[in-house]
TIRO-2110 file (N, C-alpha, C; in Angstrom, 1 decimal):
// TIRO-2110
-10.0, 54.8, -25.6, N, 1, A
-10.8, 53.6, -25.6, CA, 1, A
-10.0, 52.4, -26.0, C, 1, A
-9.0, 52.6, -26.9, N, 2, A
-8.2, 51.5, -27.4, CA, 2, A
-7.4, 50.9, -26.2, C, 2, A
-6.8, 51.8, -25.3, N, 3, A
-6.1, 51.3, -24.1, CA, 3, A
-6.9, 50.5, -23.2, C, 3, A
-8.2, 50.9, -23.0, N, 4, A
-9.1, 50.2, -22.2, CA, 4, A
-9.4, 48.8, -22.7, C, 4, A
-9.5, 48.7, -24.0, N, 5, A
-9.8, 47.4, -24.6, CA, 5, A
-8.5, 46.5, -24.4, C, 5, A
-7.3, 47.0, -24.6, N, 6, A
-6.1, 46.3, -24.4, CA, 6, A
-6.0, 45.8, -23.0, C, 6, A
-6.2, 46.7, -22.0, N, 7, A
-6.1, 46.4, -20.6, CA, 7, A
-7.2, 45.3, -20.2, C, 7, A
-8.4, 45.4, -20.8, N, 8, A
-9.4, 44.4, -20.5, CA, 8, A
-8.9, 43.0, -21.0, C, 8, A
-8.3, 43.0, -22.2, N, 9, A
-7.9, 41.7, -22.7, CA, 9, A
-6.7, 41.1, -21.9, C, 9, A
-5.8, 42.0, -21.5, N, 10, A
-4.7, 41.5, -20.7, CA, 10, A
-5.2, 41.0, -19.3, C, 10, A
-6.1, 41.8, -18.7, N, 11, A
-6.7, 41.4, -17.5, CA, 11, A
-7.4, 40.1, -17.6, C, 11, A
-8.2, 39.9, -18.6, N, 12, A
-8.9, 38.6, -18.8, CA, 12, A
-7.9, 37.5, -18.9, C, 12, A
-6.9, 37.6, -19.7, N, 13, A
-5.9, 36.6, -19.8, CA, 13, A
-5.2, 36.3, -18.5, C, 13, A
-4.9, 37.3, -17.7, N, 14, A
-4.3, 37.1, -16.4, CA, 14, A
-5.3, 36.3, -15.4, C, 14, A
-6.5, 36.7, -15.5, N, 15, A
-7.5, 36.0, -14.6, CA, 15, A
-7.6, 34.5, -15.0, C, 15, A
-7.7, 34.3, -16.3, N, 16, A
-7.8, 32.9, -16.8, CA, 16, A
-6.5, 32.1, -16.4, C, 16, A
-5.4, 32.7, -16.5, N, 17, A
-4.1, 32.1, -16.1, CA, 17, A
-4.1, 31.7, -14.6, C, 17, A
-4.6, 32.7, -13.8, N, 18, A
-4.6, 32.4, -12.3, CA, 18, A
-5.6, 31.4, -12.0, C, 18, A
-6.8, 31.4, -12.7, N, 19, A
-7.8, 30.3, -12.4, CA, 19, A
-7.2, 28.9, -12.8, C, 19, A
-6.5, 28.9, -13.9, N, 20, A
-5.9, 27.6, -14.3, CA, 20, A
-4.9, 27.1, -13.3, C, 20, A
-4.1, 28.1, -12.9, N, 21, A
-3.1, 27.7, -11.9, CA, 21, A
-3.7, 27.2, -10.6, C, 21, A
-4.7, 28.0, -10.1, N, 22, A
-5.3, 27.6, -8.8, CA, 22, A
-6.1, 26.3, -8.9, C, 22, A
-6.4, 25.9, -10.1, N, 23, A
-7.2, 24.6, -10.2, CA, 23, A
-6.2, 23.4, -10.2, C, 23, A
-4.9, 23.6, -10.3, N, 24, A
-4.0, 22.5, -10.2, CA, 24, A
-4.0, 21.9, -8.8, C, 24, A
-3.9, 20.6, -8.8, N, 25, A
-4.0, 20.0, -7.5, CA, 25, A
-2.7, 19.2, -7.2, C, 25, A
-2.3, 19.2, -6.0, N, 26, A
-1.1, 18.4, -5.6, CA, 26, A
-1.6, 17.2, -4.8, C, 26, A
-0.9, 16.1, -4.9, N, 27, A
-1.3, 14.9, -4.2, CA, 27, A
-0.5, 14.8, -2.9, C, 27, A
-1.1, 15.2, -1.8, N, 28, A
-0.3, 15.2, -0.5, CA, 28, A
-0.2, 13.7, 0.0, C, 28, A
-0.8, 12.8, -0.6, N, 29, A
-0.8, 11.4, -0.1, CA, 29, A
0.0, 10.6, -1.2, C, 29, A
1.4, 10.7, -1.1, N, 30, A
2.2, 10.0, -2.0, CA, 30, A
2.1, 8.5, -2.0, C, 30, A
1.7, 7.9, -0.8, N, 31, A
1.5, 6.5, -0.8, CA, 31, A
0.4, 6.1, -1.7, C, 31, A
-0.7, 6.9, -1.7, N, 32, A
-1.9, 6.6, -2.6, CA, 32, A
-1.5, 6.7, -4.1, C, 32, A
-0.7, 7.8, -4.5, N, 33, A
-0.4, 8.0, -5.9, CA, 33, A
0.5, 6.9, -6.4, C, 33, A
1.4, 6.4, -5.5, N, 34, A
2.3, 5.3, -5.9, CA, 34, A
1.4, 4.0, -6.1, C, 34, A
0.5, 3.8, -5.1, N, 35, A
-0.3, 2.7, -5.1, CA, 35, A
-1.1, 2.5, -6.4, C, 35, A
-1.6, 3.6, -7.0, N, 36, A
-2.5, 3.6, -8.2, CA, 36, A
-1.6, 3.2, -9.4, C, 36, A
-0.3, 3.3, -9.3, N, 37, A
0.5, 3.0, -10.4, CA, 37, A
0.9, 1.5, -10.4, C, 37, A
0.6, 0.8, -9.3, N, 38, A
1.0, -0.6, -9.2, CA, 38, A
0.1, -1.5, -10.0, C, 38, A
0.6, -2.4, -10.7, N, 39, A
-0.2, -3.4, -11.4, CA, 39, A
-0.2, -4.7, -10.7, C, 39, A
-1.4, -5.3, -10.7, N, 40, A
-1.6, -6.6, -10.0, CA, 40, A
-0.6, -7.7, -10.5, C, 40, A
-0.5, -7.8, -11.8, N, 41, A
0.4, -8.9, -12.3, CA, 41, A
1.9, -8.6, -11.9, C, 41, A
2.3, -7.4, -11.8, N, 42, A
3.7, -7.1, -11.5, CA, 42, A
3.9, -7.5, -10.0, C, 42, A
3.0, -7.2, -9.1, N, 43, A
3.1, -7.5, -7.7, CA, 43, A
3.2, -9.0, -7.6, C, 43, A
2.3, -9.7, -8.3, N, 44, A
2.3, -11.2, -8.2, CA, 44, A
3.6, -11.8, -8.7, C, 44, A
4.2, -11.2, -9.7, N, 45, A
5.4, -11.7, -10.2, CA, 45, A
6.6, -11.5, -9.2, C, 45, A
6.6, -10.4, -8.6, N, 46, A
7.7, -10.1, -7.6, CA, 46, A
7.5, -11.0, -6.4, C, 46, A
6.3, -11.1, -5.9, N, 47, A
6.1, -11.9, -4.7, CA, 47, A
6.3, -13.4, -4.9, C, 47, A
6.0, -13.9, -6.1, N, 48, A
6.2, -15.4, -6.3, CA, 48, A
7.5, -15.8, -6.9, C, 48, A
8.4, -14.8, -7.2, N, 49, A
9.7, -15.1, -7.7, CA, 49, A
10.4, -16.0, -6.8, C, 49, A
11.3, -16.8, -7.3, N, 50, A
12.0, -17.9, -6.4, CA, 50, A
12.7, -17.2, -5.2, C, 50, A
12.6, -18.0, -4.1, N, 51, A
13.2, -17.5, -2.9, CA, 51, A
12.2, -17.2, -1.9, C, 51, A
12.6, -16.8, -0.7, N, 52, A
11.7, -16.6, 0.4, CA, 52, A
11.9, -15.1, 0.9, C, 52, A
10.9, -14.7, 1.7, N, 53, A
10.9, -13.3, 2.2, CA, 53, A
10.9, -13.4, 3.7, C, 53, A
11.3, -12.3, 4.3, N, 54, A
11.2, -12.1, 5.8, CA, 54, A
10.5, -10.8, 6.1, C, 54, A
10.0, -10.7, 7.3, N, 55, A
9.4, -9.4, 7.8, CA, 55, A
10.6, -8.6, 8.3, C, 55, A
11.0, -7.6, 7.6, N, 56, A
12.1, -6.7, 8.0, CA, 56, A
11.6, -5.6, 8.9, C, 56, A
10.3, -5.3, 8.8, N, 57, A
9.8, -4.3, 9.7, CA, 57, A
8.2, -4.5, 9.8, C, 57, A
7.8, -4.4, 11.1, N, 58, A
6.3, -4.4, 11.3, CA, 58, A
6.0, -3.4, 12.4, C, 58, A
5.4, -2.3, 12.1, N, 59, A
5.0, -1.3, 13.0, CA, 59, A
3.5, -1.4, 13.2, C, 59, A
3.0, -1.7, 14.4, N, 60, A
1.6, -1.9, 14.7, CA, 60, A
1.2, -0.8, 15.6, C, 60, A
0.3, 0.2, 15.2, N, 61, A
-0.1, 1.3, 16.0, CA, 61, A
1.0, 2.0, 16.7, C, 61, A
2.1, 2.2, 15.9, N, 62, A
3.2, 3.0, 16.5, CA, 62, A
4.2, 2.1, 17.2, C, 62, A
3.9, 0.8, 17.5, N, 63, A
4.8, -0.1, 18.2, CA, 63, A
5.6, -1.0, 17.3, C, 63, A
6.9, -1.1, 17.4, N, 64, A
7.7, -1.9, 16.6, CA, 64, A
7.5, -3.4, 17.1, C, 64, A
6.9, -4.2, 16.3, N, 65, A
6.6, -5.6, 16.6, CA, 65, A
7.3, -6.5, 15.6, C, 65, A
8.4, -6.1, 15.0, N, 66, A
9.1, -6.8, 14.0, CA, 66, A
9.6, -8.2, 14.6, C, 66, A
10.0, -8.1, 15.9, N, 67, A
10.6, -9.3, 16.5, CA, 67, A
9.6, -10.5, 16.6, C, 67, A
8.3, -10.2, 16.5, N, 68, A
7.3, -11.3, 16.5, CA, 68, A
7.5, -12.3, 15.4, C, 68, A
8.2, -11.8, 14.3, N, 69, A
8.3, -12.6, 13.1, CA, 69, A
9.8, -13.0, 12.8, C, 69, A
10.7, -12.7, 13.8, N, 70, A
12.1, -13.1, 13.6, CA, 70, A
12.2, -14.6, 13.4, C, 70, A
13.0, -14.9, 12.4, N, 71, A
13.3, -16.3, 12.1, CA, 71, A
12.3, -17.0, 11.1, C, 71, A
11.2, -16.3, 10.8, N, 72, A
10.2, -16.9, 9.9, CA, 72, A
10.6, -16.5, 8.4, C, 72, A
10.5, -17.5, 7.6, N, 73, A
10.7, -17.3, 6.1, CA, 73, A
9.3, -17.4, 5.5, C, 73, A
8.9, -16.5, 4.7, N, 74, A
7.6, -16.5, 4.0, CA, 74, A
7.7, -16.8, 2.6, C, 74, A
6.8, -17.7, 2.1, N, 75, A
6.8, -18.1, 0.7, CA, 75, A
5.4, -17.7, 0.2, C, 75, A
5.4, -16.9, -0.9, N, 76, A
4.1, -16.6, -1.5, CA, 76, A
4.0, -17.5, -2.8, C, 76, A
3.2, -18.5, -2.6, N, 77, A
3.0, -19.5, -3.7, CA, 77, A
2.1, -18.9, -4.8, C, 77, A
2.4, -19.3, -6.1, N, 78, A
1.6, -18.8, -7.2, CA, 78, A
0.2, -19.4, -7.2, C, 78, A
-0.1, -20.3, -6.3, N, 79, A
-1.4, -20.8, -6.1, CA, 79, A
-2.2, -20.1, -5.0, C, 79, A
-1.7, -19.0, -4.5, N, 80, A
-2.3, -18.3, -3.4, CA, 80, A
-2.1, -18.8, -2.0, C, 80, A
-1.2, -19.8, -1.9, N, 81, A
-0.9, -20.3, -0.6, CA, 81, A
0.3, -19.5, 0.0, C, 81, A
0.2, -19.1, 1.2, N, 82, A
1.2, -18.3, 1.9, CA, 82, A
1.7, -19.2, 3.1, C, 82, A
3.0, -19.5, 3.1, N, 83, A
3.6, -20.3, 4.1, CA, 83, A
4.6, -19.5, 4.9, C, 83, A
4.6, -19.6, 6.2, N, 84, A
5.6, -19.0, 7.1, CA, 84, A
6.1, -20.1, 7.9, C, 84, A
7.5, -20.2, 7.9, N, 85, A
8.1, -21.3, 8.7, CA, 85, A
9.4, -20.8, 9.3, C, 85, A
9.6, -21.3, 10.5, N, 86, A
10.9, -20.9, 11.2, CA, 86, A
11.7, -22.2, 11.5, C, 86, A
11.4, -23.3, 10.8, N, 87, A
12.2, -24.5, 11.0, CA, 87, A
11.4, -25.5, 11.9, C, 87, A
10.8, -25.0, 12.9, N, 88, A
10.0, -25.9, 13.8, CA, 88, A
8.5, -25.7, 13.7, C, 88, A
8.1, -24.4, 13.4, N, 89, A
6.7, -24.1, 13.3, CA, 89, A
6.4, -23.7, 11.9, C, 89, A
5.3, -24.2, 11.3, N, 90, A
4.9, -23.8, 10.0, CA, 90, A
3.5, -23.4, 10.0, C, 90, A
3.2, -22.2, 9.5, N, 91, A
1.8, -21.7, 9.4, CA, 91, A
1.5, -21.6, 7.9, C, 91, A
0.3, -22.0, 7.6, N, 92, A
-0.1, -21.9, 6.2, CA, 92, A
-1.4, -21.0, 6.1, C, 92, A
-1.3, -20.1, 5.2, N, 93, A
-2.4, -19.1, 5.0, CA, 93, A
-2.6, -18.9, 3.6, C, 93, A
-3.3, -17.8, 3.2, N, 94, A
-3.5, -17.4, 1.9, CA, 94, A
-3.1, -16.0, 1.6, C, 94, A
-2.9, -15.7, 0.4, N, 95, A
-2.5, -14.4, 0.0, CA, 95, A
-3.1, -14.1, -1.4, C, 95, A
-3.3, -12.9, -1.7, N, 96, A
-3.7, -12.5, -3.1, CA, 96, A
-3.4, -11.0, -3.3, C, 96, A
-3.5, -10.6, -4.5, N, 97, A
-3.3, -9.2, -4.9, CA, 97, A
-4.6, -8.9, -5.7, C, 97, A
-5.3, -7.8, -5.4, N, 98, A
-6.5, -7.5, -6.1, CA, 98, A
-6.7, -6.0, -6.2, C, 98, A
-7.4, -5.6, -7.2, N, 99, A
-7.7, -4.2, -7.4, CA, 99, A
-9.0, -3.9, -6.6, C, 99, A
-8.9, -2.9, -5.8, N, 100, A
-10.0, -2.5, -4.9, CA, 100, A
-10.6, -1.2, -5.5, C, 100, A
-11.8, -1.3, -5.9, N, 101, A
-12.5, -0.1, -6.4, CA, 101, A
-13.4, 0.5, -5.4, C, 101, A
-13.3, 0.2, -4.1, N, 102, A
-14.1, 0.8, -3.1, CA, 102, A
-13.9, 2.3, -3.0, C, 102, A
-14.9, 3.0, -3.0, N, 103, A
-14.8, 4.5, -2.9, CA, 103, A
-14.4, 5.0, -1.5, C, 103, A
-14.4, 4.1, -0.5, N, 104, A
-14.0, 4.5, 0.8, CA, 104, A
-12.8, 3.7, 1.3, C, 104, A
-11.7, 3.8, 0.5, N, 105, A
-10.5, 3.1, 0.8, CA, 105, A
-9.9, 3.6, 2.2, C, 105, A
-9.1, 2.7, 2.8, N, 106, A
-8.5, 3.0, 4.1, CA, 106, A
-7.7, 4.3, 4.0, C, 106, A
-7.1, 4.6, 2.9, N, 107, A
-6.2, 5.7, 2.8, CA, 107, A
-7.0, 7.0, 2.6, C, 107, A
-8.3, 6.9, 2.5, N, 108, A
-9.1, 8.1, 2.3, CA, 108, A
-9.3, 8.6, 0.9, C, 108, A
-8.6, 7.9, 0.0, N, 109, A
-8.7, 8.3, -1.4, CA, 109, A
-10.0, 7.7, -2.0, C, 109, A
-10.4, 8.3, -3.1, N, 110, A
-11.6, 7.7, -3.8, CA, 110, A
-11.2, 7.0, -5.0, C, 110, A
-9.9, 6.9, -5.3, N, 111, A
-9.4, 6.2, -6.4, CA, 111, A
-9.3, 4.7, -6.1, C, 111, A
-9.3, 3.9, -7.2, N, 112, A
-9.1, 2.5, -7.0, CA, 112, A
-7.7, 2.2, -6.7, C, 112, A
-7.4, 1.2, -6.0, N, 113, A
-6.0, 0.9, -5.6, CA, 113, A
-5.8, -0.6, -5.7, C, 113, A
-4.6, -1.0, -5.4, N, 114, A
-4.3, -2.5, -5.4, CA, 114, A
-4.0, -2.9, -4.0, C, 114, A
-4.7, -3.9, -3.5, N, 115, A
-4.5, -4.5, -2.2, CA, 115, A
-3.7, -5.7, -2.2, C, 115, A
-2.9, -5.9, -1.1, N, 116, A
-2.2, -7.1, -0.9, CA, 116, A
-2.9, -7.8, 0.3, C, 116, A
-3.6, -8.9, 0.0, N, 117, A
-4.4, -9.5, 1.0, CA, 117, A
-3.7, -10.7, 1.7, C, 117, A
-3.7, -10.7, 3.0, N, 118, A
-3.1, -11.8, 3.7, CA, 118, A
-4.1, -12.3, 4.7, C, 118, A
-4.1, -13.7, 4.8, N, 119, A
-5.0, -14.3, 5.8, CA, 119, A
-4.3, -15.6, 6.4, C, 119, A
-4.2, -15.6, 7.7, N, 120, A
-3.8, -16.9, 8.4, CA, 120, A
-5.0, -17.2, 9.3, C, 120, A
-5.4, -18.5, 9.3, N, 121, A
-6.5, -18.9, 10.1, CA, 121, A
-6.0, -19.2, 11.5, C, 121, A
-5.8, -18.2, 12.3, N, 122, A
-5.2, -18.3, 13.7, CA, 122, A
-6.1, -17.6, 14.6, C, 122, A
-5.9, -17.8, 15.9, N, 123, A
-6.7, -17.2, 16.9, CA, 123, A
-6.3, -15.7, 17.0, C, 123, A
-7.2, -14.9, 17.6, N, 124, A
-7.0, -13.5, 17.8, CA, 124, A
-5.7, -13.1, 18.5, C, 124, A
-5.3, -14.0, 19.4, N, 125, A
-4.1, -13.7, 20.2, CA, 125, A
-2.8, -14.1, 19.6, C, 125, A
-2.9, -14.7, 18.4, N, 126, A
-1.7, -15.2, 17.7, CA, 126, A
-1.1, -14.0, 17.0, C, 126, A
0.3, -13.8, 17.0, N, 127, A
0.9, -12.7, 16.4, CA, 127, A
0.6, -12.6, 14.9, C, 127, A
0.4, -13.8, 14.2, N, 128, A
0.1, -13.8, 12.8, CA, 128, A
-1.3, -13.2, 12.5, C, 128, A
-2.2, -13.1, 13.5, N, 129, A
-3.5, -12.5, 13.2, CA, 129, A
-3.3, -11.0, 12.9, C, 129, A
-2.2, -10.4, 13.4, N, 130, A
-2.0, -9.0, 13.1, CA, 130, A
-1.7, -8.8, 11.6, C, 130, A
-1.2, -9.8, 10.9, N, 131, A
-0.9, -9.7, 9.5, CA, 131, A
-2.1, -9.8, 8.6, C, 131, A
-3.2, -10.4, 9.2, N, 132, A
-4.5, -10.6, 8.4, CA, 132, A
-5.1, -9.2, 8.0, C, 132, A
-5.1, -8.9, 6.8, N, 133, A
-5.6, -7.6, 6.4, CA, 133, A
-5.6, -7.5, 4.8, C, 133, A
-6.3, -6.5, 4.3, N, 134, A
-6.2, -6.1, 2.9, CA, 134, A
-5.3, -4.8, 2.9, C, 134, A
-4.0, -5.1, 2.8, N, 135, A
-3.0, -4.0, 2.9, CA, 135, A
-2.9, -3.2, 1.7, C, 135, A
-2.7, -1.9, 1.8, N, 136, A
-2.5, -1.0, 0.7, CA, 136, A
-1.0, -1.1, 0.4, C, 136, A
-0.7, -1.1, -0.9, N, 137, A
0.7, -1.3, -1.4, CA, 137, A
1.3, 0.1, -1.5, C, 137, A
2.4, 0.3, -0.8, N, 138, A
3.2, 1.6, -0.9, CA, 138, A
4.2, 1.5, -2.0, C, 138, A
5.0, 0.4, -2.0, N, 139, A
5.9, 0.2, -3.1, CA, 139, A
6.3, -1.3, -3.2, C, 139, A
6.8, -1.7, -4.4, N, 140, A
7.2, -3.0, -4.7, CA, 140, A
8.4, -2.9, -5.6, C, 140, A
9.4, -3.7, -5.3, N, 141, A
10.5, -3.9, -6.2, CA, 141, A
11.0, -5.3, -6.0, C, 141, A
12.0, -5.7, -6.7, N, 142, A
12.5, -7.1, -6.7, CA, 142, A
12.9, -7.6, -5.3, C, 142, A
13.2, -6.7, -4.4, N, 143, A
13.7, -7.1, -3.1, CA, 143, A
12.9, -6.7, -1.9, C, 143, A
11.9, -5.8, -2.1, N, 144, A
11.1, -5.2, -1.0, CA, 144, A
9.6, -5.0, -1.4, C, 144, A
8.8, -5.4, -0.4, N, 145, A
7.3, -5.1, -0.6, CA, 145, A
6.9, -4.3, 0.7, C, 145, A
6.5, -3.1, 0.5, N, 146, A
6.1, -2.2, 1.6, CA, 146, A
4.6, -2.0, 1.6, C, 146, A
3.9, -2.3, 2.7, N, 147, A
2.5, -2.3, 2.8, CA, 147, A
2.1, -1.4, 4.0, C, 147, A
0.9, -0.8, 3.9, N, 148, A
0.3, 0.0, 5.0, CA, 148, A
-1.1, -0.3, 5.2, C, 148, A
-1.6, -0.1, 6.4, N, 149, A
-3.0, -0.2, 6.7, CA, 149, A
-3.4, 0.9, 7.6, C, 149, A
-4.3, 1.7, 7.3, N, 150, A
-4.8, 2.8, 8.1, CA, 150, A
-6.0, 2.3, 8.9, C, 150, A
-5.9, 2.3, 10.2, N, 151, A
-6.9, 1.7, 11.0, CA, 151, A
-8.2, 2.7, 11.0, C, 151, A
-9.3, 2.0, 10.9, N, 152, A
-10.6, 2.8, 10.7, CA, 152, A
-10.9, 3.6, 12.0, C, 152, A
-10.7, 3.0, 13.2, N, 153, A
-11.1, 3.7, 14.4, CA, 153, A
-10.3, 4.9, 14.8, C, 153, A
-9.0, 4.7, 15.0, N, 154, A
-8.2, 5.7, 15.5, CA, 154, A
-7.3, 6.4, 14.5, C, 154, A
-7.3, 5.9, 13.2, N, 155, A
-6.5, 6.6, 12.2, CA, 155, A
-5.1, 6.3, 12.2, C, 155, A
-4.6, 5.4, 13.1, N, 156, A
-3.2, 5.0, 13.1, CA, 156, A
-2.8, 4.2, 11.9, C, 156, A
-1.6, 4.2, 11.6, N, 157, A
-1.1, 3.5, 10.4, CA, 157, A
-0.2, 2.3, 10.8, C, 157, A
-0.5, 1.1, 10.3, N, 158, A
0.3, 0.0, 10.5, CA, 158, A
1.2, -0.1, 9.2, C, 158, A
2.4, -0.5, 9.4, N, 159, A
3.3, -0.6, 8.2, CA, 159, A
4.1, -1.9, 8.3, C, 159, A
4.0, -2.7, 7.2, N, 160, A
4.6, -4.0, 7.1, CA, 160, A
5.5, -4.0, 5.9, C, 160, A
6.7, -4.5, 6.1, N, 161, A
7.7, -4.5, 5.1, CA, 161, A
8.3, -5.9, 5.0, C, 161, A
8.2, -6.5, 3.8, N, 162, A
8.8, -7.8, 3.5, CA, 162, A
10.1, -7.5, 2.7, C, 162, A
11.2, -8.2, 3.1, N, 163, A
12.4, -8.1, 2.4, CA, 163, A
12.8, -9.5, 1.9, C, 163, A
13.3, -9.5, 0.7, N, 164, A
13.8, -10.8, 0.1, CA, 164, A
15.0, -11.3, 0.8, C, 164, A
15.0, -12.6, 1.1, N, 165, A
16.1, -13.3, 1.8, CA, 165, A
17.3, -13.5, 0.8, C, 165, A
END
């Protein structure tokens, strides 16, 4: 009887261990987990630091459309004004960084995240209309801002990268 009691205790401990292990969850969406660690004030500080930015990559529904923004320098003003200029053409828009607590985020997560909002008041056929969105932040450092947007209809991912000049 003593051996049966010991075996039951060991078995119980093993079952608890397996249950604990199986309840561990991995985050297959690394973009989302990085996003939740981003602070609004930190993103604002990086974007508004002195100097200008350029679009180093823009992938729209799988198509590389980076060349649409060649020659444009972007300035993120601390007053929320976004300016894009190529020396002859200047577009003025708005930008902001905000915490989004929507439970139906574009990336499918239910966690709150930080959005990088861009808006240019241009026609639908203007290339800058493609930038108008509440982008999810993938990563931010002193030289690079990487943003994504998962389209609601077809699930494709747009990716926008700003690089410091």
